[in-house]
C-alpha positions in Angstrom: 80.3 156.9 63.0 78.4 158.9 65.6 80.3 159.6 68.8 79.5 157.2 71.7 78.1 154.5 69.4 80.1 151.2 69.6 81.8 150.1 66.4 80.9 147.0 64.5 84.1 145.3 65.7 83.2 146.1 69.4 79.7 144.7 68.9 81.0 141.4 67.4 83.9 141.2 69.9 81.5 141.6 72.9 79.2 139.0 71.5 82.1 136.5 70.9 82.9 136.8 74.6 79.3 136.5 75.9 78.8 133.6 78.3 75.2 134.3 79.6 72.1 132.2 79.1 71.0 131.2 75.6 67.9 133.4 75.6 70.0 136.5 76.3 72.6 135.5 73.7 69.9 135.2 71.0 68.5 138.6 71.8 72.0 140.2 71.7 72.9 138.3 68.5 69.7 139.6 66.9 70.5 143.1 67.9 74.1 142.9 66.6 72.9 141.4 63.3 70.2 144.1 62.9 72.8 146.8 63.5 75.2 145.4 61.0 72.5 144.9 58.4 71.0 148.3 58.9 67.6 146.6 59.6 64.7 148.5 61.2 63.4 145.3 62.9 64.1 141.6 63.0 63.2 138.3 64.8 64.6 134.8 65.4 62.3 131.8 64.9 62.4 128.1 65.5 60.1 125.6 63.7 57.5 124.2 66.0 55.8 121.7 63.7 53.1 121.8 61.0 54.7 124.8 59.3 54.5 127.0 62.3 57.2 129.2 63.8 58.0 129.9 67.4 59.4 133.4 68.1 62.5 133.3 70.3 63.6 137.0 70.2 62.8 140.1 68.3 63.9 143.8 68.1 63.1 146.5 68.7 61.4 145.4 71.9 58.1 146.6 73.4 57.2 147.6 76.8 55.7 145.1 79.2 51.9 144.6 78.7 51.9 146.1 75.2 50.7 143.9 72.2 53.1 142.6 69.7 53.9 145.1 66.9 52.3 144.7 63.5 55.6 144.3 61.7 56.3 141.2 63.8 53.2 139.5 62.4 54.3 140.5 58.9 57.8 139.1 59.5 56.4 135.8 60.9 54.1 135.4 57.9 56.8 136.1 55.3 59.3 133.8 57.1 56.7 131.0 57.3 56.1 131.3 53.5 59.8 131.1 52.8 60.3 127.9 54.8 62.3 125.7 54.5 65.3 128.0 54.3 68.5 126.4 53.0 70.3 129.7 52.2 69.9 133.4 52.6 66.8 134.9 50.9 66.3 138.5 49.9 62.6 139.2 49.3 61.3 142.6 48.2 58.3 143.9 50.2 55.9 146.2 48.4 54.0 148.8 50.4 50.9 150.9 49.8 53.0 154.1 49.5 55.1 152.9 46.6 54.4 154.6 43.2 53.2 152.6 40.3 56.1 151.0 38.4 58.6 152.1 41.1 60.6 149.2 42.7 59.9 148.4 46.3 61.7 150.4 48.9 61.7 147.7 51.6 63.0 144.2 51.6 63.2 141.1 53.8 66.5 139.3 54.4 65.9 135.7 55.7 68.9 133.6 56.6 69.2 130.1 58.3 70.7 129.8 61.8 72.1 126.3 62.3 74.6 124.8 64.8 75.0 121.5 66.7 72.3 122.3 69.2 70.1 124.9 67.4 68.2 125.0 64.2 66.1 128.1 63.2 66.1 131.2 61.1 66.4 134.9 61.4 64.4 137.5 59.4 65.2 141.2 59.1 63.3 144.1 57.6 65.6 146.5 55.7 64.3 149.9 54.6 66.0 149.8 51.2 65.4 148.3 47.8 69.0 149.0 46.5 70.5 145.6 45.5 74.0 146.8 46.5 72.9 147.8 49.9 71.0 144.5 50.3 73.9 142.4 49.2 76.2 144.2 51.7 73.7 143.5 54.4 73.5 139.8 53.4 77.2 139.4 53.6 77.4 141.0 57.1 74.6 138.8 58.3 76.2 135.6 57.0 79.5 136.5 58.7 77.7 136.7 62.1 76.1 133.3 61.9 79.4 131.7 63.1 79.0 133.5 66.4 76.3 131.0 67.4 78.6 128.1 67.0 81.3 129.9 68.9 78.9 130.5 71.7 77.9 126.8 71.9 81.6 125.8 71.9 82.2 128.2 74.7 79.3 126.8 76.7 80.6 123.2 76.1 84.0 124.2 77.3 82.6 125.9 80.4 80.5 122.9 81.2 83.4 120.5 80.8 85.6 122.8 82.9 82.9 122.8 85.6 82.5 119.0 85.4 86.3 118.6 85.7 86.4 120.8 88.7 83.4 119.0 90.2 85.1 115.6 89.6 88.4 116.9 91.0 86.6 118.0 94.2 84.8 114.7 94.5 87.9 112.6 93.9 89.8 114.7 96.4 87.2 114.0 99.0 87.4 110.3 98.2 91.2 110.3 98.3 91.2 112.1 101.7 88.9 109.5 103.1 90.6 106.5 101.5 93.7 107.0 103.6 91.8 106.0 106.8 91.3 102.3 107.7 88.9 103.0 110.6 85.3 104.2 110.4 85.7 107.1 112.8 88.8 108.4 111.0 87.2 108.0 107.6 84.1 110.0 108.6 86.2 112.8 110.1 88.4 112.9 107.1 85.4 113.1 104.7 83.8 115.9 106.7 87.0 117.9 106.8 87.7 117.4 103.1 84.2 118.5 102.1 84.3 121.5 104.4 87.6 122.6 102.9 86.8 122.0 99.2 83.3 123.4 99.3 84.1 126.3 101.7 81.5 125.1 104.3 81.3 126.4 107.9 80.3 123.0 109.2 79.9 119.5 107.6 78.2 116.7 109.6 77.7 113.0 108.8 75.2 110.7 110.4 74.3 107.1 109.9 70.9 105.5 110.2 70.3 103.2 113.2 66.9 101.7 113.3 64.4 104.5 112.6 66.8 107.3 113.6 70.0 109.0 112.5 73.0 109.0 114.8 75.6 111.7 114.4 79.0 110.2 113.7 81.3 113.1 112.7 81.5 116.9 112.6 84.1 118.7 110.6 87.0 120.2 112.6 85.8 118.5 115.8 87.7 115.5 117.1 85.1 114.9 119.7 81.6 116.0 120.3 78.9 115.4 122.8 76.1 113.5 121.2 73.4 114.8 123.6 74.0 118.5 123.0 71.3 120.8 121.5 73.5 121.3 118.4 73.8 117.5 117.8 70.0 117.0 118.4 69.2 119.7 115.8 71.6 118.3 113.3 70.2 114.8 113.7 66.7 116.2 113.3 67.6 117.8 110.0 69.3 114.6 108.8 66.2 112.5 109.8 64.1 115.0 107.8 66.2 114.3 104.8 66.3 110.5 105.2 62.5 110.3 105.8 61.9 112.2 102.5 64.7 110.4 100.7 65.6 113.6 98.8 68.0 116.4 99.0 66.8 119.1 101.4 67.8 122.7 100.9 67.2 125.6 103.3 66.2 128.2 102.6 64.2 126.5 99.9 63.2 128.1 96.6 59.8 128.5 95.1 60.1 125.4 93.0 61.3 123.1 95.8 58.8 120.6 97.2 60.8 119.2 100.1 60.0 120.0 103.7 62.8 121.9 105.4 61.3 122.7 108.9 64.1 120.9 110.9 66.8 122.5 108.7 65.2 125.9 109.3 65.3 125.2 113.0 69.0 124.3 112.8 69.7 127.5 110.9 67.7 129.6 113.3 69.2 128.3 116.5 72.8 127.9 115.3 73.2 130.2 112.4 71.9 131.7 110.3 73.2 129.2 107.8 72.5 128.0 104.2 72.0 124.3 104.6 71.9 121.4 102.2 71.3 117.7 103.4 72.1 114.9 101.0 71.1 111.2 101.5 73.8 108.5 101.0 72.3 105.4 99.4 73.5 101.8 99.1 71.5 99.5 96.9 68.7 102.1 96.7 68.4 102.4 100.5 69.4 105.5 102.5 72.1 104.5 105.0 73.5 107.9 106.0 73.0 111.7 105.6 75.5 114.4 104.9 74.6 117.9 106.1 76.6 120.9 104.8 76.3 124.4 106.2 77.5 127.7 104.6 77.1 131.4 105.4 74.0 132.9 103.9 76.2 135.2 101.8 77.7 132.2 100.0 74.8 129.9 99.0 75.7 126.9 96.9 74.8 126.8 93.2 73.5 123.8 91.3 77.1 122.9 90.3 78.2 122.8 94.0 75.3 120.6 94.9 76.0 118.3 91.9 79.6 118.0 93.1 78.5 117.1 96.6 76.1 114.5 95.2 79.0 113.0 93.2 81.3 113.0 96.3 78.5 111.1 98.2 78.1 108.5 95.5 81.9 107.9 95.4 82.4 107.6 99.1 79.3 105.7 100.2 80.6 102.2 99.3 83.8 102.7 101.4 81.9 104.2 104.3 79.3 101.5 104.3 82.0 98.8 104.3 83.9 100.4 107.2 80.7 101.0 109.1 79.8 97.3 108.7 83.2 95.7 109.6 84.6 98.2 112.1 82.4 96.9 114.9 82.6 94.1 117.4 81.4 90.7 116.3 78.0 90.8 118.1 77.0 94.1 116.4 78.0 92.7 113.0 76.1 89.5 113.5 73.0 91.5 114.6 73.3 93.8 111.5 73.6 90.8 109.2 70.6 89.1 110.8 68.6 92.3 110.5 69.5 92.6 106.8 68.5 89.1 106.1 65.2 89.4 107.9 64.5 92.7 106.1 65.1 91.0 102.8 62.9 88.1 103.7 60.0 90.1 105.3 60.3 93.2 103.2 58.0 94.1 100.3 60.5 93.5 97.4 60.7 90.5 95.2 57.2 89.2 96.2 56.9 86.5 93.6 60.4 85.2 94.3 59.7 85.1 98.0 56.4 83.2 97.3 58.3 80.8 95.2 60.9 80.3 97.9 58.3 79.9 100.5 56.5 77.3 98.4 59.8 75.4 97.8 60.6 75.6 101.6 57.1 74.3 102.5 57.5 71.5 100.0 60.9 70.5 101.4 59.6 70.6 105.0 56.6 68.5 103.9 58.9 66.0 102.2 61.0 65.8 105.4 58.3 65.6 108.1 55.2 64.3 106.3 55.1 60.5 106.2 53.3 58.0 104.0 53.1 54.3 103.6 56.1 52.5 102.2 54.7 50.0 99.8 56.3 47.2 97.9 54.6 46.6 94.6 54.3 43.1 93.2 52.0 40.7 91.4 49.7 38.1 92.9 47.8 35.0 91.9 44.7 33.8 93.8 45.0 30.3 95.2 42.6 27.9 96.8 43.1 26.7 100.3 42.5 23.0 99.1 42.0 21.3 95.8 40.5 18.1 94.6 41.9 16.1 91.8 39.7 13.8 89.7 41.9 11.0 88.4 41.3 8.7 85.4 40.1 5.2 86.7 41.5 3.2 83.8 43.2 3.6 80.4 41.0 4.7 77.7 39.7 7.5 75.6 37.5 10.4 76.8 34.2 10.2 75.0 33.0 13.7 76.1 33.7 16.6 78.4 30.8 18.1 80.3 32.7 21.2 81.8 35.4 23.8 81.0 37.9 25.6 83.1 36.2 28.2 85.3 32.9 26.4 85.4 31.2 26.0 88.8 30.2 22.4 89.5 28.2 20.7 92.3 29.0 17.6 94.2 28.3 14.5 92.1 28.0 16.4 88.8 29.4 14.5 85.8 32.6 16.1 84.5 33.5 13.7 81.7 32.7 10.3 80.3 35.3 7.7 79.4 34.5 5.6 76.3 33.1 2.2 77.5 32.5 0.4 74.2 35.6 -1.9 74.6 34.7 -2.6 78.2 31.2 -3.7 77.3 32.6 -6.0 74.6 35.0 -7.4 77.1 32.2 -7.8 79.7 30.1 -9.8 77.2 33.0 -12.0 76.4 33.7 -12.6 80.1 30.0 -13.5 80.8 30.1 -16.0 77.9 33.3 -17.6 79.3 31.9 -17.8 82.7 28.8 -19.7 81.4 31.0 -22.0 79.4 33.1 -22.8 82.4 30.0 -23.4 84.5 28.7 -25.9 81.8 32.1 -27.7 81.8 32.1 -28.0 85.5 28.6 -29.5 85.5 29.5 -32.1 82.8 32.7 -33.1 84.6 30.8 -33.7 87.9 28.2 -35.8 86.1 30.9 -37.9 84.6 32.6 -38.2 88.0 35.6 -36.3 86.9 36.2 -34.4 90.1 39.5 -32.8 89.1 38.2 -31.5 85.8 35.1 -30.1 87.6 37.3 -28.2 90.0 39.4 -26.7 87.3 36.3 -25.6 85.3 34.8 -24.2 88.5 38.0 -22.2 89.2 38.0 -20.8 85.7 34.3 -19.8 86.1 35.2 -18.0 89.3 38.0 -16.1 87.5 35.7 -15.1 84.8 33.1 -13.9 87.4 35.8 -11.8 89.1 36.7 -10.2 85.7 33.0 -9.5 85.2 32.9 -7.7 88.5 36.0 -5.6 87.6 34.5 -4.7 84.3 31.3 -3.7 85.8 33.2 -1.5 88.4 35.1 0.1 85.6 31.8 0.8 83.8 30.5 2.5 86.9 33.7 4.6 87.1 33.6 5.6 83.5 31.5 8.6 84.4 33.9 11.0 86.1 32.0 13.0 88.8 32.9 16.0 91.0 33.8 14.8 94.5 32.6 18.2 95.9 31.2 21.5 94.8 33.7 24.1 93.5 35.3 25.6 90.4 37.2 23.8 87.7 40.6 25.4 87.8 42.6 22.9 85.6 42.1 20.3 82.9 45.1 18.1 82.2 47.0 19.3 79.1 43.9 21.1 77.8 42.4 17.7 76.7 39.0 19.3 76.4 40.2 20.9 73.2 40.9 17.4 71.6 38.5 14.8 70.1 38.5 11.6 72.2 41.9 12.2 73.7 43.7 9.1 75.3 44.2 9.1 79.0 46.0 6.8 81.4 45.1 5.3 84.7 45.9 7.7 87.6 46.2 10.9 85.5 44.6 13.9 87.3 42.2 14.9 84.6 40.5 17.7 86.6 41.3 20.0 89.5 38.4 21.4 91.5 38.8 24.2 94.0 36.1 25.1 96.6 34.5 28.6 96.3 35.6 29.8 99.7 38.9 29.7 101.7 41.1 31.4 99.0 44.6 32.8 99.6 47.0 34.7 97.4 50.6 34.1 96.4 52.7 37.2 95.9 55.8 37.3 93.6 58.0 39.9 95.5 61.0 41.1 93.6 64.4 40.5 95.2 65.0 44.2 95.7 62.0 44.5 98.0 61.9 41.2 99.8 64.2 42.5 102.6 61.4 44.9 103.7 58.7 42.2 103.9 57.9 40.5 107.2 55.2 38.1 108.4 52.2 40.0 109.9 52.5 43.0 107.6 49.4 44.1 105.8 48.6 45.2 102.3 45.9 45.2 99.6 45.4 43.8 96.1 43.1 44.2 93.2 42.4 41.7 90.4 42.6 42.8 86.8 38.9 42.0 86.3 37.8 44.2 89.2 40.3 47.0 89.6 37.8 49.1 91.6 37.6 46.5 94.3 40.5 46.2 96.8 41.0 43.2 99.1 43.1 43.5 102.3 45.5 40.8 103.3 48.1 39.8 105.9 51.5 38.2 105.2 51.7 34.7 106.5 54.8 33.0 105.1 57.8 33.8 103.0 59.5 31.3 100.8 63.3 31.6 101.5 64.4 30.5 98.0 64.0 32.7 94.9 62.4 31.6 91.7 62.7 33.0 88.2 59.5 34.3 86.7 59.3 36.4 83.6 63.0 36.8 83.6 63.2 38.2 87.2 64.2 36.8 90.5 61.2 36.7 92.8 60.3 35.3 96.3 56.9 33.7 96.8 55.0 35.1 99.7 51.8 33.6 101.0 49.2 36.0 102.3 45.8 35.5 104.0 42.9 37.4 102.5 40.6 39.4 104.8 37.6 38.4 102.6 36.8 36.0 99.7 34.2 37.7 97.6 32.0 35.5 95.4 33.5 36.9 92.2 37.1 36.0 93.2 38.3 32.8 91.5 41.4 30.8 92.0 44.0 31.7 89.3 42.9 35.4 89.1 45.9 37.8 88.9 46.6 41.4 89.5 48.8 44.0 91.3 49.4 44.0 95.0 51.1 46.3 97.5 52.6 45.3 100.8 52.7 48.1 103.4 56.1 47.6 105.1 56.2 50.7 107.2 55.9 54.5 107.2 58.6 56.9 105.8 58.9 60.5 104.8 57.7 61.4 101.3 61.2 62.6 100.5 62.7 59.2 101.2 59.8 57.4 99.4 60.4 59.5 96.3 64.2 59.2 96.2 65.2 55.9 97.8 64.9 54.0 94.5 67.2 56.4 92.7 69.6 56.5 95.6 69.7 52.7 95.9 70.3 52.4 92.1 73.2 54.9 92.3 74.7 53.1 95.3 74.5 49.8 93.5 76.0 51.0 90.2 78.7 53.2 91.7 79.8 50.6 94.3 83.2 49.2 93.6 
């Protein structure tokens, strides 16, 4: 081995201890593999889709600005043709300088590189066609593949060690703060713990009050004056962080997009310092800001910032709770009211707020808006007066001239009683009267005064009977005593043929066209609300589009049973009697008994039912 050249063991040992970035590790791995295999050049690839390969590293390298060497294109082409690679492949490579029939003097060795986080392949160009040399190179290359897995395991261990350290620091800050039961002590303890564990020159904590940040604690300072220049600059840097709601670092890097003008002013006036400000959030809202300052020679890395972020997440709930409750009662009530109003007026949960507003508006409308309290019932139209047409004598109805509902005029014939028996009886009475007159004349001529008087008396009786029969014949035609509507026919006799009737039976009832009133059947659960003088309206079933107003006049104090229900009969006076309204018409009616809120109107029936059925 030439002097000064590291041995193969040194190369492998150095690579096994390498802990740099993955790109540099792949380049070093490729160099070590090429040295062990005696390759003149090589490259590491990763599949990029559609049969293409992405070059991750190659050797020997080229100077900046120079084009890729020709051999690299050849390696990429050969490696792409050999995909997919499941095991090491040795492929002879013919060149233009080889003699005819002579075996190739150059070969490709392509081997897969696989680990938990990486999948690719490496290709090497070896200036030899000797199978023994190529086999030895293959074995050396396959032994070095495990270095990739060792490197990944080492990175995982380093990452876990860093995470454990970060967690230890964050939990230590939480434990240091948890020993305090007052807000001031907790903020001071947290600032001191962070300053000690993260080696900070100064750590400050401020809480948001309204639109501004108020400084609450500075590390290693029991008391501080809030109106000093230092406190003003720290609060300005914290407000810069809270306004942007992101972590602010000064000096910022080229990739940072945050504004760090106030942090730069703090570093310039009270430094120079390396500053990082972190927002403390509760329920997604920034409630406080933590500002950490270090010397410029000791800037924080990403791991330190991640640890601070974790410490803020762990300590924020406890700080928020102490900040809320470690105040006097008035301040707590004001904060609660502000929080409630912010939730109600804020931009979040718009649909839920609209639904709540609609429900609230409905509830308020049900409480304060009032409507008519109506008692629903049924009614029957009645006539103010009725005329009954009686039967003048026993007999049979020969014919009916009207039906129920017909309108009749005064003197119009309604029915005719059969008079055939009366006429026979009248003829018999006339014959008897003449016979008695003849007997009286004969007795007087013979001087029989007593016999003449008896015959004369019998003739007078027959004459009286004749008058009665004639009167009955006159009354046999039943006529309307006045104009009106037929509202009733006794026992529906108009449906029978020559029905028998008796003296005094009311065969017809006639109601006048005007002067109608209505009779309401109010249920017993609503009669308590009804009073004389109350108003309402009704509609008949035949004309539901026409409503008639009425006024309650009289309430019957005794209940009746109608259709299986207890009802009280209430007489009402109609405001009008249209010509189409007839006695006996029926329909629904509503009595307006007062005004109540719509909430009461919609629920009182259910509440009354519950009260009645749960009452013991």
